N, CA and C atoms of all chains as a GROMACS GRO file, in nm:
protein
  576
    1UNK      N    1   4.154   0.501  -6.044
    1UNK     CA    2   4.251   0.563  -6.127
    1UNK      C    3   4.215   0.512  -6.277
    2UNK      N    4   4.172   0.598  -6.362
    2UNK     CA    5   4.142   0.563  -6.503
    2UNK      C    6   4.264   0.547  -6.589
    3UNK      N    7   4.254   0.468  -6.694
    3UNK     CA    8   4.354   0.440  -6.786
    3UNK      C    9   4.334   0.485  -6.918
    4UNK      N   10   4.399   0.574  -6.997
    4UNK     CA   11   4.353   0.617  -7.107
    4UNK      C   12   4.373   0.520  -7.234
    5UNK      N   13   4.294   0.534  -7.333
    5UNK     CA   14   4.278   0.426  -7.449
    5UNK      C   15   4.417   0.391  -7.502
    6UNK      N   16   4.505   0.501  -7.526
    6UNK     CA   17   4.624   0.490  -7.590
    6UNK      C   18   4.717   0.397  -7.505
    7UNK      N   19   4.708   0.411  -7.372
    7UNK     CA   20   4.791   0.318  -7.285
    7UNK      C   21   4.746   0.166  -7.297
    8UNK      N   22   4.614   0.155  -7.304
    8UNK     CA   23   4.546   0.020  -7.318
    8UNK      C   24   4.617  -0.057  -7.444
    9UNK      N   25   4.588   0.028  -7.541
    9UNK     CA   26   4.634  -0.016  -7.687
    9UNK      C   27   4.767  -0.049  -7.681
   10UNK      N   28   4.865   0.030  -7.633
   10UNK     CA   29   4.998   0.014  -7.644
   10UNK      C   30   5.044  -0.105  -7.562
   11UNK      N   31   4.983  -0.140  -7.431
   11UNK     CA   32   5.018  -0.254  -7.362
   11UNK      C   33   4.972  -0.382  -7.424
   12UNK      N   34   4.853  -0.371  -7.501
   12UNK     CA   35   4.806  -0.502  -7.573
   12UNK      C   36   4.916  -0.521  -7.682
   13UNK      N   37   4.964  -0.409  -7.754
   13UNK     CA   38   5.039  -0.449  -7.858
   13UNK      C   39   5.165  -0.491  -7.821
   14UNK      N   40   5.221  -0.440  -7.703
   14UNK     CA   41   5.350  -0.499  -7.651
   14UNK      C   42   5.348  -0.633  -7.624
   15UNK      N   43   5.234  -0.689  -7.571
   15UNK     CA   44   5.211  -0.832  -7.545
   15UNK      C   45   5.195  -0.911  -7.660
   16UNK      N   46   5.118  -0.855  -7.775
   16UNK     CA   47   5.072  -0.936  -7.884
   16UNK      C   48   5.110  -0.843  -8.001
   17UNK      N   49   5.230  -0.861  -8.055
   17UNK     CA   50   5.280  -0.763  -8.147
   17UNK      C   51   5.204  -0.758  -8.272
   18UNK      N   52   5.142  -0.860  -8.316
   18UNK     CA   53   5.059  -0.845  -8.444
   18UNK      C   54   4.920  -0.783  -8.425
   19UNK      N   55   4.889  -0.780  -8.304
   19UNK     CA   56   4.749  -0.726  -8.279
   19UNK      C   57   4.687  -0.608  -8.338
   20UNK      N   58   4.568  -0.621  -8.392
   20UNK     CA   59   4.494  -0.488  -8.433
   20UNK      C   60   4.390  -0.471  -8.320
   21UNK      N   61   4.417  -0.351  -8.270
   21UNK     CA   62   4.323  -0.311  -8.156
   21UNK      C   63   4.246  -0.185  -8.187
   22UNK      N   64   4.117  -0.203  -8.162
   22UNK     CA   65   4.031  -0.100  -8.157
   22UNK      C   66   3.959  -0.080  -8.027
   23UNK      N   67   3.962   0.046  -7.991
   23UNK     CA   68   3.915   0.082  -7.851
   23UNK      C   69   3.802   0.188  -7.858
   24UNK      N   70   3.685   0.152  -7.800
   24UNK     CA   71   3.597   0.271  -7.787
   24UNK      C   72   3.550   0.289  -7.638
   25UNK      N   73   3.497   0.421  -7.618
   25UNK     CA   74   3.455   0.430  -7.484
   25UNK      C   75   3.312   0.399  -7.458
   26UNK      N   76   3.288   0.319  -7.346
   26UNK     CA   77   3.154   0.288  -7.309
   26UNK      C   78   3.089   0.404  -7.232
   27UNK      N   79   3.166   0.479  -7.163
   27UNK     CA   80   3.111   0.601  -7.097
   27UNK      C   81   3.235   0.709  -7.112
   28UNK      N   82   3.197   0.819  -7.071
   28UNK     CA   83   3.279   0.933  -7.106
   28UNK      C   84   3.350   0.960  -6.972
   29UNK      N   85   3.416   0.874  -6.928
   29UNK     CA   86   3.492   0.874  -6.791
   29UNK      C   87   3.638   0.836  -6.796
   30UNK      N   88   3.682   0.795  -6.919
   30UNK     CA   89   3.819   0.744  -6.932
   30UNK      C   90   3.838   0.613  -6.835
   31UNK      N   91   3.734   0.554  -6.811
   31UNK     CA   92   3.743   0.430  -6.723
   31UNK      C   93   3.657   0.302  -6.767
   32UNK      N   94   3.579   0.318  -6.857
   32UNK     CA   95   3.494   0.200  -6.913
   32UNK      C   96   3.512   0.192  -7.054
   33UNK      N   97   3.583   0.096  -7.083
   33UNK     CA   98   3.613   0.083  -7.237
   33UNK      C   99   3.572  -0.047  -7.286
   34UNK      N  100   3.571  -0.040  -7.425
   34UNK     CA  101   3.542  -0.184  -7.491
   34UNK      C  102   3.663  -0.197  -7.609
   35UNK      N  103   3.717  -0.307  -7.600
   35UNK     CA  104   3.828  -0.333  -7.696
   35UNK      C  105   3.785  -0.451  -7.789
   36UNK      N  106   3.829  -0.438  -7.918
   36UNK     CA  107   3.832  -0.540  -8.012
   36UNK      C  108   3.974  -0.570  -8.052
   37UNK      N  109   4.013  -0.694  -8.035
   37UNK     CA  110   4.150  -0.722  -8.056
   37UNK      C  111   4.155  -0.856  -8.181
   38UNK      N  112   4.220  -0.829  -8.274
   38UNK     CA  113   4.239  -0.938  -8.362
   38UNK      C  114   4.385  -0.967  -8.378
   39UNK      N  115   4.417  -1.087  -8.381
   39UNK     CA  116   4.554  -1.143  -8.387
   39UNK      C  117   4.555  -1.286  -8.441
   40UNK      N  118   4.678  -1.319  -8.520
   40UNK     CA  119   4.684  -1.451  -8.561
   40UNK      C  120   4.727  -1.538  -8.434
   41UNK      N  121   4.758  -1.481  -8.324
   41UNK     CA  122   4.801  -1.560  -8.216
   41UNK      C  123   4.669  -1.628  -8.150
   42UNK      N  124   4.550  -1.580  -8.194
   42UNK     CA  125   4.425  -1.650  -8.137
   42UNK      C  126   4.374  -1.770  -8.212
   43UNK      N  127   4.420  -1.772  -8.333
   43UNK     CA  128   4.392  -1.890  -8.400
   43UNK      C  129   4.414  -2.028  -8.340
   44UNK      N  130   4.302  -2.110  -8.337
   44UNK     CA  131   4.290  -2.231  -8.279
   44UNK      C  132   4.275  -2.227  -8.125
   45UNK      N  133   4.270  -2.118  -8.061
   45UNK     CA  134   4.251  -2.100  -7.926
   45UNK      C  135   4.111  -2.076  -7.887
   46UNK      N  136   4.060  -2.125  -7.763
   46UNK     CA  137   3.928  -2.090  -7.723
   46UNK      C  138   3.910  -1.939  -7.692
   47UNK      N  139   3.806  -1.890  -7.667
   47UNK     CA  140   3.776  -1.756  -7.628
   47UNK      C  141   3.838  -1.742  -7.488
   48UNK      N  142   3.828  -1.832  -7.408
   48UNK     CA  143   3.888  -1.823  -7.267
   48UNK      C  144   4.043  -1.785  -7.275
   49UNK      N  145   4.108  -1.866  -7.363
   49UNK     CA  146   4.254  -1.848  -7.393
   49UNK      C  147   4.287  -1.723  -7.454
   50UNK      N  148   4.196  -1.685  -7.542
   50UNK     CA  149   4.221  -1.562  -7.617
   50UNK      C  150   4.214  -1.433  -7.526
   51UNK      N  151   4.102  -1.438  -7.442
   51UNK     CA  152   4.082  -1.332  -7.334
   51UNK      C  153   4.216  -1.332  -7.236
   52UNK      N  154   4.263  -1.459  -7.208
   52UNK     CA  155   4.369  -1.457  -7.107
   52UNK      C  156   4.501  -1.412  -7.171
   53UNK      N  157   4.508  -1.427  -7.295
   53UNK     CA  158   4.632  -1.366  -7.368
   53UNK      C  159   4.632  -1.207  -7.352
   54UNK      N  160   4.514  -1.143  -7.378
   54UNK     CA  161   4.479  -1.000  -7.356
   54UNK      C  162   4.520  -0.958  -7.214
   55UNK      N  163   4.463  -1.034  -7.121
   55UNK     CA  164   4.491  -1.002  -6.982
   55UNK      C  165   4.625  -0.999  -6.943
   56UNK      N  166   4.698  -1.108  -6.997
   56UNK     CA  167   4.834  -1.115  -6.976
   56UNK      C  168   4.914  -1.005  -7.012
   57UNK      N  169   4.883  -0.965  -7.145
   57UNK     CA  170   4.935  -0.838  -7.203
   57UNK      C  171   4.913  -0.726  -7.112
   58UNK      N  172   4.793  -0.711  -7.057
   58UNK     CA  173   4.772  -0.593  -6.980
   58UNK      C  174   4.827  -0.599  -6.838
   59UNK      N  175   4.896  -0.708  -6.819
   59UNK     CA  176   4.979  -0.732  -6.687
   59UNK      C  177   4.886  -0.724  -6.561
   60UNK      N  178   4.924  -0.658  -6.476
   60UNK     CA  179   4.824  -0.654  -6.330
   60UNK      C  180   4.729  -0.560  -6.352
   61UNK      N  181   4.719  -0.477  -6.452
   61UNK     CA  182   4.646  -0.357  -6.478
   61UNK      C  183   4.486  -0.396  -6.453
   62UNK      N  184   4.466  -0.498  -6.527
   62UNK     CA  185   4.318  -0.534  -6.554
   62UNK      C  186   4.255  -0.575  -6.414
   63UNK      N  187   4.155  -0.501  -6.376
   63UNK     CA  188   4.094  -0.516  -6.243
   63UNK      C  189   4.158  -0.423  -6.131
   64UNK      N  190   4.265  -0.351  -6.185
   64UNK     CA  191   4.323  -0.262  -6.085
   64UNK      C  192   4.303  -0.120  -6.145
   65UNK      N  193   4.409  -0.064  -6.213
   65UNK     CA  194   4.393   0.079  -6.280
   65UNK      C  195   4.297   0.072  -6.391
   66UNK      N  196   4.287  -0.050  -6.460
   66UNK     CA  197   4.185  -0.071  -6.566
   66UNK      C  198   4.067  -0.134  -6.517
   67UNK      N  199   3.959  -0.054  -6.486
   67UNK     CA  200   3.847  -0.104  -6.401
   67UNK      C  201   3.748  -0.180  -6.494
   68UNK      N  202   3.728  -0.138  -6.621
   68UNK     CA  203   3.625  -0.200  -6.685
   68UNK      C  204   3.660  -0.205  -6.845
   69UNK      N  205   3.673  -0.315  -6.886
   69UNK     CA  206   3.707  -0.347  -7.025
   69UNK      C  207   3.634  -0.464  -7.095
   70UNK      N  208   3.530  -0.414  -7.171
   70UNK     CA  209   3.459  -0.518  -7.243
   70UNK      C  210   3.545  -0.574  -7.353
   71UNK      N  211   3.560  -0.710  -7.373
   71UNK     CA  212   3.654  -0.758  -7.469
   71UNK      C  213   3.585  -0.845  -7.570
   72UNK      N  214   3.641  -0.822  -7.694
   72UNK     CA  215   3.607  -0.915  -7.805
   72UNK      C  216   3.734  -0.959  -7.866
   73UNK      N  217   3.759  -1.083  -7.883
   73UNK     CA  218   3.874  -1.116  -7.946
   73UNK      C  219   3.840  -1.213  -8.077
   74UNK      N  220   3.929  -1.196  -8.183
   74UNK     CA  221   3.901  -1.279  -8.308
   74UNK      C  222   4.052  -1.318  -8.364
   75UNK      N  223   4.051  -1.421  -8.429
   75UNK     CA  224   4.150  -1.446  -8.519
   75UNK      C  225   4.112  -1.396  -8.643
   76UNK      N  226   4.214  -1.353  -8.725
   76UNK     CA  227   4.191  -1.288  -8.869
   76UNK      C  228   4.114  -1.404  -8.943
   77UNK      N  229   4.021  -1.365  -9.038
   77UNK     CA  230   3.952  -1.447  -9.116
   77UNK      C  231   4.049  -1.485  -9.234
   78UNK      N  232   3.822  -2.379  -4.007
   78UNK     CA  233   3.782  -2.299  -4.135
   78UNK      C  234   3.869  -2.325  -4.246
   79UNK      N  235   3.818  -2.392  -4.357
   79UNK     CA  236   3.908  -2.410  -4.476
   79UNK      C  237   3.947  -2.286  -4.517
   80UNK      N  238   4.063  -2.293  -4.606
   80UNK     CA  239   4.110  -2.153  -4.659
   80UNK      C  240   4.018  -2.114  -4.777
   81UNK      N  241   4.060  -2.006  -4.838
   81UNK     CA  242   3.955  -1.942  -4.929
   81UNK      C  243   3.952  -2.040  -5.058
   82UNK      N  244   4.063  -2.086  -5.103
   82UNK     CA  245   4.064  -2.164  -5.219
   82UNK      C  246   3.976  -2.298  -5.202
   83UNK      N  247   3.985  -2.361  -5.083
   83UNK     CA  248   3.901  -2.470  -5.055
   83UNK      C  249   3.754  -2.440  -5.038
   84UNK      N  250   3.712  -2.317  -4.980
   84UNK     CA  251   3.578  -2.257  -4.978
   84UNK      C  252   3.541  -2.252  -5.128
   85UNK      N  253   3.604  -2.189  -5.206
   85UNK     CA  254   3.565  -2.173  -5.344
   85UNK      C  255   3.538  -2.299  -5.423
   86UNK      N  256   3.645  -2.393  -5.408
   86UNK     CA  257   3.628  -2.522  -5.465
   86UNK      C  258   3.500  -2.595  -5.433
   87UNK      N  259   3.472  -2.569  -5.290
   87UNK     CA  260   3.342  -2.647  -5.252
   87UNK      C  261   3.220  -2.584  -5.313
   88UNK      N  262   3.228  -2.463  -5.311
   88UNK     CA  263   3.095  -2.383  -5.383
   88UNK      C  264   3.088  -2.426  -5.534
   89UNK      N  265   3.207  -2.434  -5.612
   89UNK     CA  266   3.178  -2.490  -5.766
   89UNK      C  267   3.163  -2.649  -5.768
   90UNK      N  268   3.187  -2.709  -5.657
   90UNK     CA  269   3.170  -2.856  -5.667
   90UNK      C  270   3.028  -2.893  -5.627
   91UNK      N  271   2.965  -2.796  -5.552
   91UNK     CA  272   2.833  -2.828  -5.491
   91UNK      C  273   2.719  -2.761  -5.559
   92UNK      N  274   2.756  -2.692  -5.672
   92UNK     CA  275   2.646  -2.606  -5.732
   92UNK      C  276   2.686  -2.629  -5.904
   93UNK      N  277   2.588  -2.670  -5.973
   93UNK     CA  278   2.596  -2.688  -6.118
   93UNK      C  279   2.636  -2.552  -6.180
   94UNK      N  280   2.571  -2.442  -6.156
   94UNK     CA  281   2.601  -2.320  -6.218
   94UNK      C  282   2.632  -2.218  -6.116
   95UNK      N  283   2.747  -2.154  -6.105
   95UNK     CA  284   2.786  -2.048  -6.020
   95UNK      C  285   2.827  -1.925  -6.088
   96UNK      N  286   2.769  -1.810  -6.047
   96UNK     CA  287   2.804  -1.688  -6.104
   96UNK      C  288   2.873  -1.605  -5.980
   97UNK      N  289   2.999  -1.596  -5.973
   97UNK     CA  290   3.065  -1.514  -5.897
   97UNK      C  291   3.062  -1.364  -5.936
   98UNK      N  292   3.007  -1.273  -5.863
   98UNK     CA  293   2.972  -1.149  -5.920
   98UNK      C  294   2.980  -1.050  -5.809
   99UNK      N  295   2.973  -0.914  -5.858
   99UNK     CA  296   2.957  -0.802  -5.766
   99UNK      C  297   2.812  -0.771  -5.731
  100UNK      N  298   2.775  -0.796  -5.614
  100UNK     CA  299   2.626  -0.768  -5.569
  100UNK      C  300   2.564  -0.907  -5.575
  101UNK      N  301   2.429  -0.904  -5.578
  101UNK     CA  302   2.341  -1.024  -5.599
  101UNK      C  303   2.269  -1.027  -5.722
  102UNK      N  304   2.215  -1.125  -5.770
  102UNK     CA  305   2.126  -1.126  -5.883
  102UNK      C  306   2.013  -1.025  -5.879
  103UNK      N  307   1.957  -1.011  -5.758
  103UNK     CA  308   1.854  -0.903  -5.741
  103UNK      C  309   1.910  -0.767  -5.736
  104UNK      N  310   2.020  -0.753  -5.668
  104UNK     CA  311   2.077  -0.608  -5.680
  104UNK      C  312   2.235  -0.615  -5.707
  105UNK      N  313   2.238  -0.642  -5.848
  105UNK     CA  314   2.400  -0.635  -5.902
  105UNK      C  315   2.449  -0.512  -5.889
  106UNK      N  316   2.578  -0.500  -5.851
  106UNK     CA  317   2.655  -0.372  -5.818
  106UNK      C  318   2.765  -0.339  -5.938
  107UNK      N  319   2.735  -0.401  -6.038
  107UNK     CA  320   2.835  -0.370  -6.154
  107UNK      C  321   2.762  -0.409  -6.284
  108UNK      N  322   2.787  -0.336  -6.395
  108UNK     CA  323   2.715  -0.351  -6.523
  108UNK      C  324   2.736  -0.488  -6.566
  109UNK      N  325   2.868  -0.552  -6.568
  109UNK     CA  326   2.910  -0.668  -6.616
  109UNK      C  327   2.831  -0.792  -6.548
  110UNK      N  328   2.818  -0.767  -6.422
  110UNK     CA  329   2.764  -0.868  -6.330
  110UNK      C  330   2.603  -0.879  -6.348
  111UNK      N  331   2.559  -0.760  -6.381
  111UNK     CA  332   2.427  -0.736  -6.403
  111UNK      C  333   2.393  -0.807  -6.528
  112UNK      N  334   2.467  -0.778  -6.636
  112UNK     CA  335   2.437  -0.837  -6.776
  112UNK      C  336   2.457  -1.004  -6.756
  113UNK      N  337   2.545  -1.051  -6.690
  113UNK     CA  338   2.558  -1.196  -6.674
  113UNK      C  339   2.450  -1.261  -6.601
  114UNK      N  340   2.421  -1.205  -6.490
  114UNK     CA  341   2.297  -1.269  -6.417
  114UNK      C  342   2.163  -1.248  -6.504
  115UNK      N  343   2.141  -1.153  -6.558
  115UNK     CA  344   2.008  -1.112  -6.654
  115UNK      C  345   2.010  -1.228  -6.753
  116UNK      N  346   2.130  -1.265  -6.815
  116UNK     CA  347   2.139  -1.355  -6.919
  116UNK      C  348   2.094  -1.488  -6.860
  117UNK      N  349   2.166  -1.535  -6.750
  117UNK     CA  350   2.118  -1.665  -6.701
  117UNK      C  351   1.974  -1.672  -6.654
  118UNK      N  352   1.937  -1.560  -6.606
  118UNK     CA  353   1.785  -1.554  -6.568
  118UNK      C  354   1.686  -1.573  -6.704
  119UNK      N  355   1.753  -1.503  -6.803
  119UNK     CA  356   1.655  -1.501  -6.927
  119UNK      C  357   1.642  -1.643  -6.990
  120UNK      N  358   1.755  -1.729  -6.983
  120UNK     CA  359   1.740  -1.869  -7.029
  120UNK      C  360   1.691  -1.947  -6.903
  121UNK      N  361   1.662  -1.900  -6.809
  121UNK     CA  362   1.601  -1.978  -6.689
  121UNK      C  363   1.696  -2.088  -6.646
  122UNK      N  364   1.825  -2.057  -6.630
  122UNK     CA  365   1.922  -2.153  -6.578
  122UNK      C  366   1.908  -2.107  -6.426
  123UNK      N  367   1.906  -2.221  -6.347
  123UNK     CA  368   1.910  -2.208  -6.204
  123UNK      C  369   2.054  -2.193  -6.158
  124UNK      N  370   2.083  -2.075  -6.108
  124UNK     CA  371   2.237  -2.061  -6.058
  124UNK      C  372   2.239  -2.003  -5.931
  125UNK      N  373   2.370  -2.025  -5.880
  125UNK     CA  374   2.404  -1.973  -5.738
  125UNK      C  375   2.466  -1.848  -5.761
  126UNK      N  376   2.434  -1.730  -5.713
  126UNK     CA  377   2.507  -1.610  -5.726
  126UNK      C  378   2.584  -1.596  -5.600
  127UNK      N  379   2.733  -1.558  -5.613
  127UNK     CA  380   2.811  -1.554  -5.501
  127UNK      C  381   2.860  -1.399  -5.500
  128UNK      N  382   2.830  -1.325  -5.398
  128UNK     CA  383   2.857  -1.188  -5.394
  128UNK      C  384   3.019  -1.173  -5.352
  129UNK      N  385   3.087  -1.142  -5.450
  129UNK     CA  386   3.242  -1.116  -5.408
  129UNK      C  387   3.270  -1.000  -5.338
  130UNK      N  388   3.171  -0.899  -5.321
  130UNK     CA  389   3.208  -0.783  -5.243
  130UNK      C  390   3.196  -0.807  -5.099
  131UNK      N  391   3.143  -0.938  -5.072
  131UNK     CA  392   3.116  -0.944  -4.925
  131UNK      C  393   3.246  -0.943  -4.833
  132UNK      N  394   3.364  -1.004  -4.880
  132UNK     CA  395   3.477  -0.999  -4.822
  132UNK      C  396   3.593  -0.977  -4.938
  133UNK      N  397   3.704  -0.902  -4.890
  133UNK     CA  398   3.821  -0.885  -4.976
  133UNK      C  399   3.881  -1.007  -4.994
  134UNK      N  400   3.873  -1.120  -4.907
  134UNK     CA  401   3.927  -1.236  -4.922
  134UNK      C  402   3.875  -1.313  -5.044
  135UNK      N  403   3.750  -1.305  -5.042
  135UNK     CA  404   3.676  -1.368  -5.166
  135UNK      C  405   3.699  -1.283  -5.297
  136UNK      N  406   3.706  -1.156  -5.277
  136UNK     CA  407   3.703  -1.069  -5.403
  136UNK      C  408   3.846  -1.107  -5.470
  137UNK      N  409   3.953  -1.110  -5.381
  137UNK     CA  410   4.083  -1.138  -5.444
  137UNK      C  411   4.097  -1.302  -5.469
  138UNK      N  412   4.025  -1.369  -5.374
  138UNK     CA  413   4.048  -1.523  -5.390
  138UNK      C  414   3.998  -1.581  -5.506
  139UNK      N  415   3.901  -1.529  -5.572
  139UNK     CA  416   3.823  -1.581  -5.687
  139UNK      C  417   3.917  -1.548  -5.812
  140UNK      N  418   3.982  -1.434  -5.813
  140UNK     CA  419   4.065  -1.397  -5.917
  140UNK      C  420   4.185  -1.494  -5.928
  141UNK      N  421   4.235  -1.531  -5.812
  141UNK     CA  422   4.344  -1.631  -5.794
  141UNK      C  423   4.314  -1.759  -5.832
  142UNK      N  424   4.199  -1.801  -5.777
  142UNK     CA  425   4.141  -1.946  -5.790
  142UNK      C  426   4.126  -1.974  -5.957
  143UNK      N  427   4.085  -1.874  -6.020
  143UNK     CA  428   4.053  -1.889  -6.162
  143UNK      C  429   4.169  -1.842  -6.258
  144UNK      N  430   4.256  -1.771  -6.197
  144UNK     CA  431   4.365  -1.695  -6.278
  144UNK      C  432   4.291  -1.625  -6.388
  145UNK      N  433   4.203  -1.545  -6.329
  145UNK     CA  434   4.130  -1.454  -6.417
  145UNK      C  435   4.120  -1.332  -6.345
  146UNK      N  436   4.140  -1.212  -6.408
  146UNK     CA  437   4.146  -1.078  -6.323
  146UNK      C  438   4.022  -1.002  -6.297
  147UNK      N  439   3.914  -1.057  -6.359
  147UNK     CA  440   3.795  -0.980  -6.333
  147UNK      C  441   3.673  -1.060  -6.283
  148UNK      N  442   3.571  -0.982  -6.233
  148UNK     CA  443   3.452  -1.037  -6.185
  148UNK      C  444   3.341  -0.976  -6.266
  149UNK      N  445   3.245  -1.038  -6.334
  149UNK     CA  446   3.203  -1.173  -6.281
  149UNK      C  447   3.271  -1.300  -6.360
  150UNK      N  448   3.254  -1.405  -6.297
  150UNK     CA  449   3.304  -1.532  -6.341
  150UNK      C  450   3.209  -1.644  -6.345
  151UNK      N  451   3.199  -1.716  -6.450
  151UNK     CA  452   3.094  -1.813  -6.461
  151UNK      C  453   3.149  -1.968  -6.452
  152UNK      N  454   3.091  -2.047  -6.363
  152UNK     CA  455   3.129  -2.186  -6.364
  152UNK      C  456   3.019  -2.273  -6.397
  153UNK      N  457   3.043  -2.374  -6.479
  153UNK     CA  458   2.942  -2.471  -6.525
  153UNK      C  459   2.988  -2.596  -6.487
  154UNK      N  460   2.940  -2.672  -6.384
  154UNK     CA  461   2.972  -2.817  -6.335
  154UNK      C  462   3.128  -2.811  -6.318
  155UNK      N  463   3.168  -2.721  -6.229
  155UNK     CA  464   3.294  -2.702  -6.191
  155UNK      C  465   3.396  -2.647  -6.296
  156UNK      N  466   3.356  -2.628  -6.394
  156UNK     CA  467   3.445  -2.586  -6.519
  156UNK      C  468   3.437  -2.434  -6.540
  157UNK      N  469   3.546  -2.359  -6.537
  157UNK     CA  470   3.546  -2.210  -6.546
  157UNK      C  471   3.522  -2.183  -6.691
  158UNK      N  472   3.418  -2.104  -6.725
  158UNK     CA  473   3.371  -2.074  -6.864
  158UNK      C  474   3.427  -1.942  -6.904
  159UNK      N  475   3.440  -1.845  -6.830
  159UNK     CA  476   3.484  -1.703  -6.859
  159UNK      C  477   3.407  -1.605  -6.775
  160UNK      N  478   3.411  -1.474  -6.841
  160UNK     CA  479   3.346  -1.360  -6.779
  160UNK      C  480   3.221  -1.330  -6.869
  161UNK      N  481   3.168  -1.211  -6.841
  161UNK     CA  482   3.051  -1.166  -6.897
  161UNK      C  483   3.053  -1.154  -7.045
  162UNK      N  484   3.167  -1.123  -7.115
  162UNK     CA  485   3.189  -1.098  -7.262
  162UNK      C  486   3.179  -1.245  -7.310
  163UNK      N  487   3.240  -1.347  -7.257
  163UNK     CA  488   3.248  -1.482  -7.315
  163UNK      C  489   3.122  -1.540  -7.305
  164UNK      N  490   3.043  -1.520  -7.198
  164UNK     CA  491   2.909  -1.573  -7.164
  164UNK      C  492   2.818  -1.521  -7.282
  165UNK      N  493   2.826  -1.398  -7.311
  165UNK     CA  494   2.733  -1.334  -7.420
  165UNK      C  495   2.770  -1.395  -7.549
  166UNK      N  496   2.898  -1.394  -7.586
  166UNK     CA  497   2.939  -1.463  -7.713
  166UNK      C  498   2.879  -1.608  -7.720
  167UNK      N  499   2.901  -1.680  -7.608
  167UNK     CA  500   2.850  -1.816  -7.633
  167UNK      C  501   2.702  -1.838  -7.642
  168UNK      N  502   2.640  -1.742  -7.581
  168UNK     CA  503   2.493  -1.733  -7.597
  168UNK      C  504   2.464  -1.700  -7.736
  169UNK      N  505   2.516  -1.590  -7.790
  169UNK     CA  506   2.484  -1.537  -7.924
  169UNK      C  507   2.512  -1.646  -8.033
  170UNK      N  508   2.614  -1.725  -8.012
  170UNK     CA  509   2.660  -1.824  -8.096
  170UNK      C  510   2.576  -1.954  -8.087
  171UNK      N  511   2.517  -1.980  -7.976
  171UNK     CA  512   2.439  -2.093  -7.960
  171UNK      C  513   2.520  -2.206  -7.889
  172UNK      N  514   2.652  -2.171  -7.883
  172UNK     CA  515   2.746  -2.270  -7.808
  172UNK      C  516   2.704  -2.290  -7.667
  173UNK      N  517   2.652  -2.186  -7.606
  173UNK     CA  518   2.615  -2.202  -7.456
  173UNK      C  519   2.501  -2.319  -7.444
  174UNK      N  520   2.415  -2.311  -7.541
  174UNK     CA  521   2.275  -2.423  -7.527
  174UNK      C  522   2.363  -2.556  -7.554
  175UNK      N  523   2.450  -2.572  -7.651
  175UNK     CA  524   2.525  -2.707  -7.664
  175UNK      C  525   2.591  -2.744  -7.528
  176UNK      N  526   2.669  -2.652  -7.475
  176UNK     CA  527   2.731  -2.683  -7.352
  176UNK      C  528   2.637  -2.720  -7.258
  177UNK      N  529   2.541  -2.647  -7.234
  177UNK     CA  530   2.443  -2.678  -7.120
  177UNK      C  531   2.373  -2.825  -7.134
  178UNK      N  532   2.339  -2.840  -7.262
  178UNK     CA  533   2.274  -2.969  -7.302
  178UNK      C  534   2.369  -3.086  -7.267
  179UNK      N  535   2.498  -3.064  -7.314
  179UNK     CA  536   2.607  -3.167  -7.290
  179UNK      C  537   2.636  -3.189  -7.136
  180UNK      N  538   2.626  -3.082  -7.051
  180UNK     CA  539   2.650  -3.095  -6.913
  180UNK      C  540   2.525  -3.144  -6.850
  181UNK      N  541   2.411  -3.149  -6.912
  181UNK     CA  542   2.288  -3.185  -6.838
  181UNK      C  543   2.245  -3.085  -6.747
  182UNK      N  544   2.254  -2.949  -6.791
  182UNK     CA  545   2.213  -2.844  -6.700
  182UNK      C  546   2.080  -2.796  -6.762
  183UNK      N  547   1.954  -2.792  -6.691
  183UNK     CA  548   1.837  -2.751  -6.756
  183UNK      C  549   1.836  -2.606  -6.793
  184UNK      N  550   1.775  -2.555  -6.913
  184UNK     CA  551   1.768  -2.420  -6.948
  184UNK      C  552   1.648  -2.395  -7.052
  185UNK      N  553   1.601  -2.286  -7.076
  185UNK     CA  554   1.499  -2.258  -7.161
  185UNK      C  555   1.550  -2.186  -7.279
  186UNK      N  556   1.553  -2.236  -7.400
  186UNK     CA  557   1.622  -2.157  -7.499
  186UNK      C  558   1.493  -2.071  -7.564
  187UNK      N  559   1.538  -1.934  -7.580
  187UNK     CA  560   1.434  -1.835  -7.630
  187UNK      C  561   1.399  -1.862  -7.765
  188UNK      N  562   1.275  -1.848  -7.799
  188UNK     CA  563   1.209  -1.877  -7.936
  188UNK      C  564   1.317  -1.831  -8.036
  189UNK      N  565   1.342  -1.920  -8.136
  189UNK     CA  566   1.429  -1.880  -8.250
  189UNK      C  567   1.567  -1.908  -8.225
  190UNK      N  568   1.616  -1.934  -8.102
  190UNK     CA  569   1.759  -1.961  -8.082
  190UNK      C  570   1.795  -2.104  -8.109
  191UNK      N  571   1.917  -2.123  -8.140
  191UNK     CA  572   1.961  -2.254  -8.198
  191UNK      C  573   1.997  -2.329  -8.067
  192UNK      N  574   1.916  -2.426  -8.026
  192UNK     CA  575   1.952  -2.506  -7.914
  192UNK      C  576   2.033  -2.630  -7.947
   0.00000   0.00000   0.00000
């Protein structure tokens, strides 16, 4: 069951309010996405912790309705 | 029979490098698992590939064990490193080589890479 980009973006922003989110499709199937997330919340955290914050924002959807999401996270420069 | 958490713990305790993946290194069944296993092969790290599609228990168990919702997952000397995206970033930044060196895990740095 695919998840549209707008819904992914809105979930991430609900969990991480200052997040700048960019989503692009890896395939034309509404099911394989790549997201870049930039947030002050990531400052001083490891990549592992940064990804975990995004997964937490996505709730139980990651690995469920949201099948494939390539993830890049950054703290603002 | 030990429970699934104990089984997974034993795997990461007994192998320096473990890739929990969908499919096997020779026949990966997901693009992210493919990417991660190719990367480890490229830098000639000896790793154990564990096919999480073999049982539902393992497929769900590894997500709970690591508190990480996706597969693949990489463990170095018992420590959870992350998924395919993190592995690639660590490789690109050179941090992966520093970590492998620090943990005493043999690898072959590609020409031009920062080891």
